[in-house]
N, CA, C and O atoms as a DFTB+ gen file, in Angstrom:
212 C
 N C O
     1  1     -34.322       0.219       1.042
     2  2     -33.309       1.273       0.987
     3  2     -32.242       1.036       2.072
     4  3     -31.044       1.161       1.821
     5  1     -32.701       0.697       3.259
     6  2     -31.737       0.469       4.340
     7  2     -30.888      -0.767       4.047
     8  3     -29.677      -0.766       4.270
     9  1     -31.535      -1.819       3.545
    10  2     -30.800      -3.053       3.239
    11  2     -29.779      -2.783       2.131
    12  3     -28.668      -3.311       2.164
    13  1     -30.160      -1.958       1.151
    14  2     -29.248      -1.672       0.044
    15  2     -27.999      -0.953       0.562
    16  3     -26.882      -1.318       0.197
    17  1     -28.177       0.059       1.403
    18  2     -27.024       0.786       1.937
    19  2     -26.184      -0.141       2.816
    20  3     -24.957      -0.042       2.830
    21  1     -26.839      -1.037       3.543
    22  2     -26.108      -1.983       4.386
    23  2     -25.238      -2.899       3.526
    24  3     -24.088      -3.174       3.868
    25  1     -25.797      -3.371       2.403
    26  2     -25.022      -4.226       1.502
    27  2     -23.838      -3.458       0.916
    28  3     -22.750      -4.015       0.768
    29  1     -24.042      -2.199       0.585
    30  2     -22.933      -1.395       0.045
    31  2     -21.850      -1.235       1.100
    32  3     -20.660      -1.260       0.786
    33  1     -22.266      -1.069       2.360
    34  2     -21.302      -0.914       3.449
    35  2     -20.455      -2.181       3.585
    36  3     -19.236      -2.112       3.746
    37  1     -21.120      -3.337       3.516
    38  2     -20.392      -4.608       3.634
    39  2     -19.442      -4.784       2.450
    40  3     -18.302      -5.213       2.626
    41  1     -19.909      -4.453       1.247
    42  2     -19.053      -4.609       0.069
    43  2     -17.846      -3.677       0.165
    44  3     -16.745      -4.041      -0.248
    45  1     -18.052      -2.471       0.712
    46  2     -16.935      -1.538       0.874
    47  2     -15.919      -2.101       1.861
    48  3     -14.713      -1.985       1.642
    49  1     -16.395      -2.709       2.942
    50  2     -15.482      -3.299       3.928
    51  2     -14.700      -4.447       3.284
    52  3     -13.486      -4.550       3.459
    53  1     -15.398      -5.304       2.542
    54  2     -14.724      -6.428       1.886
    55  2     -13.684      -5.914       0.894
    56  3     -12.570      -6.437       0.836
    57  1     -14.040      -4.898       0.119
    58  2     -13.104      -4.357      -0.867
    59  2     -11.872      -3.775      -0.178
    60  3     -10.745      -3.992      -0.623
    61  1     -12.095      -3.026       0.922
    62  2     -10.966      -2.429       1.630
    63  2     -10.084      -3.521       2.227
    64  3      -8.859      -3.395       2.228
    65  1     -10.698      -4.597       2.737
    66  2      -9.894      -5.684       3.310
    67  2      -9.055      -6.350       2.230
    68  3      -7.869      -6.607       2.439
    69  1      -9.658      -6.634       1.073
    70  2      -8.914      -7.260      -0.025
    71  2      -7.815      -6.313      -0.510
    72  3      -6.679      -6.733      -0.732
    73  1      -8.163      -5.032      -0.672
    74  2      -7.195      -4.055      -1.160
    75  2      -6.039      -3.917      -0.177
    76  3      -4.875      -3.890      -0.579
    77  1      -6.362      -3.830       1.123
    78  2      -5.319      -3.687       2.137
    79  2      -4.415      -4.907       2.189
    80  3      -3.201      -4.775       2.338
    81  1      -5.002      -6.098       2.066
    82  2      -4.190      -7.309       2.138
    83  2      -3.246      -7.389       0.941
    84  3      -2.098      -7.809       1.087
    85  1      -3.718      -6.988      -0.247
    86  2      -2.841      -7.033      -1.419
    87  2      -1.701      -6.033      -1.258
    88  3      -0.559      -6.327      -1.613
    89  1      -2.011      -4.839      -0.719
    90  2      -0.954      -3.838      -0.512
    91  2       0.050      -4.364       0.512
    92  3       1.257      -4.184       0.355
    93  1      -0.464      -5.026       1.578
    94  2       0.422      -5.575       2.601
    95  2       1.343      -6.633       1.999
    96  3       2.535      -6.676       2.304
    97  1       0.778      -7.490       1.137
    98  2       1.589      -8.542       0.506
    99  2       2.645      -7.910      -0.407
   100  3       3.795      -8.347      -0.425
   101  1       2.251      -6.882      -1.163
   102  2       3.210      -6.223      -2.057
   103  2       4.331      -5.581      -1.248
   104  3       5.503      -5.698      -1.607
   105  1       3.973      -4.897      -0.146
   106  2       4.991      -4.264       0.696
   107  2       5.907      -5.319       1.295
   108  3       7.114      -5.106       1.405
   109  1       5.333      -6.469       1.687
   110  2       6.139      -7.544       2.267
   111  2       7.140      -8.071       1.243
   112  3       8.306      -8.305       1.563
   113  1       6.670      -8.257       0.000
   114  2       7.557      -8.752      -1.065
   115  2       8.654      -7.720      -1.343
   116  3       9.824      -8.074      -1.489
   117  1       8.264      -6.435      -1.416
   118  2       9.262      -5.392      -1.664
   119  2      10.275      -5.341      -0.529
   120  3      11.466      -5.134      -0.762
   121  1       9.797      -5.533       0.713
   122  2      10.701      -5.489       1.863
   123  2      11.699      -6.643       1.806
   124  3      12.877      -6.472       2.119
   125  1      11.213      -7.825       1.401
   126  2      12.102      -8.992       1.333
   127  2      13.132      -8.803       0.226
   128  3      14.314      -9.090       0.419
   129  1      12.690      -8.322      -0.931
   130  2      13.618      -8.184      -2.054
   131  2      14.539      -6.985      -1.881
   132  3      15.548      -6.879      -2.579
   133  1      14.207      -6.077      -0.959
   134  2      15.042      -4.908      -0.747
   135  2      14.663      -3.746      -1.644
   136  3      15.255      -2.671      -1.549
   137  1      13.670      -3.949      -2.526
   138  2      13.258      -2.866      -3.414
   139  2      12.478      -1.805      -2.656
   140  3      12.490      -0.633      -3.033
   141  1      11.788      -2.216      -1.570
   142  2      10.965      -1.255      -0.835
   143  2      11.838      -0.150      -0.248
   144  3      11.439       1.015      -0.236
   145  1      13.028      -0.509       0.240
   146  2      13.917       0.497       0.814
   147  2      14.346       1.504      -0.243
   148  3      14.384       2.707       0.015
   149  1      14.669       1.010      -1.435
   150  2      15.068       1.907      -2.511
   151  2      13.932       2.814      -2.931
   152  3      14.147       3.992      -3.216
   153  1      12.705       2.269      -2.973
   154  2      11.554       3.077      -3.373
   155  2      11.336       4.190      -2.355
   156  3      11.109       5.338      -2.737
   157  1      11.402       3.866      -1.054
   158  2      11.178       4.891      -0.033
   159  2      12.301       5.914      -0.080
   160  3      12.055       7.106       0.105
   161  1      13.532       5.471      -0.324
   162  2      14.642       6.430      -0.394
   163  2      14.433       7.388      -1.554
   164  3      14.605       8.598      -1.408
   165  1      14.057       6.838      -2.719
   166  2      13.858       7.699      -3.881
   167  2      12.671       8.631      -3.666
   168  3      12.696       9.780      -4.107
   169  1      11.626       8.139      -2.987
   170  2      10.407       8.926      -2.891
   171  2      10.536      10.013      -1.833
   172  3      10.075      11.135      -2.041
   173  1      11.166       9.689      -0.686
   174  2      11.126      10.622       0.438
   175  2      12.444      11.367       0.643
   176  3      12.456      12.437       1.251
   177  1      13.558      10.816       0.144
   178  2      14.834      11.488       0.365
   179  2      15.577      11.684      -0.952
   180  3      16.661      11.125      -1.121
   181  1      15.036      12.453      -1.883
   182  2      15.755      12.655      -3.139
   183  2      17.028      13.467      -2.941
   184  3      18.023      13.231      -3.625
   185  1      17.009      14.430      -2.003
   186  2      18.181      15.264      -1.765
   187  2      19.338      14.448      -1.219
   188  3      20.481      14.624      -1.642
   189  1      19.045      13.550      -0.276
   190  2      20.105      12.730       0.301
   191  2      20.725      11.827      -0.758
   192  3      21.938      11.618      -0.778
   193  1      19.875      11.291      -1.642
   194  2      20.409      10.423      -2.698
   195  2      21.351      11.217      -3.598
   196  3      22.409      10.720      -3.985
   197  1      20.968      12.449      -3.931
   198  2      21.822      13.265      -4.795
   199  2      23.130      13.592      -4.082
   200  3      24.186      13.628      -4.715
   201  1      23.074      13.831      -2.767
   202  2      24.295      14.126      -2.031
   203  2      25.206      12.904      -1.989
   204  3      26.427      13.029      -2.078
   205  1      24.599      11.706      -1.850
   206  2      25.422      10.488      -1.819
   207  2      26.135      10.308      -3.153
   208  3      27.322       9.984      -3.187
   209  1      25.417      10.517      -4.244
   210  2      26.017      10.346      -5.569
   211  2      26.883      11.568      -5.874
   212  3      27.490      11.644      -6.943
């Protein structure tokens, strides 16, 4: 039982590391292409975008 929970803990850490690295790579690509800035503007500042337009 203890070994089983330990294995689940390790698998969770591995999954989080893989998931985090993929998100980091996606954010890096979005930052380079300039799409990340547009996504954050649309997501967090909809009012400012409407005022600009």
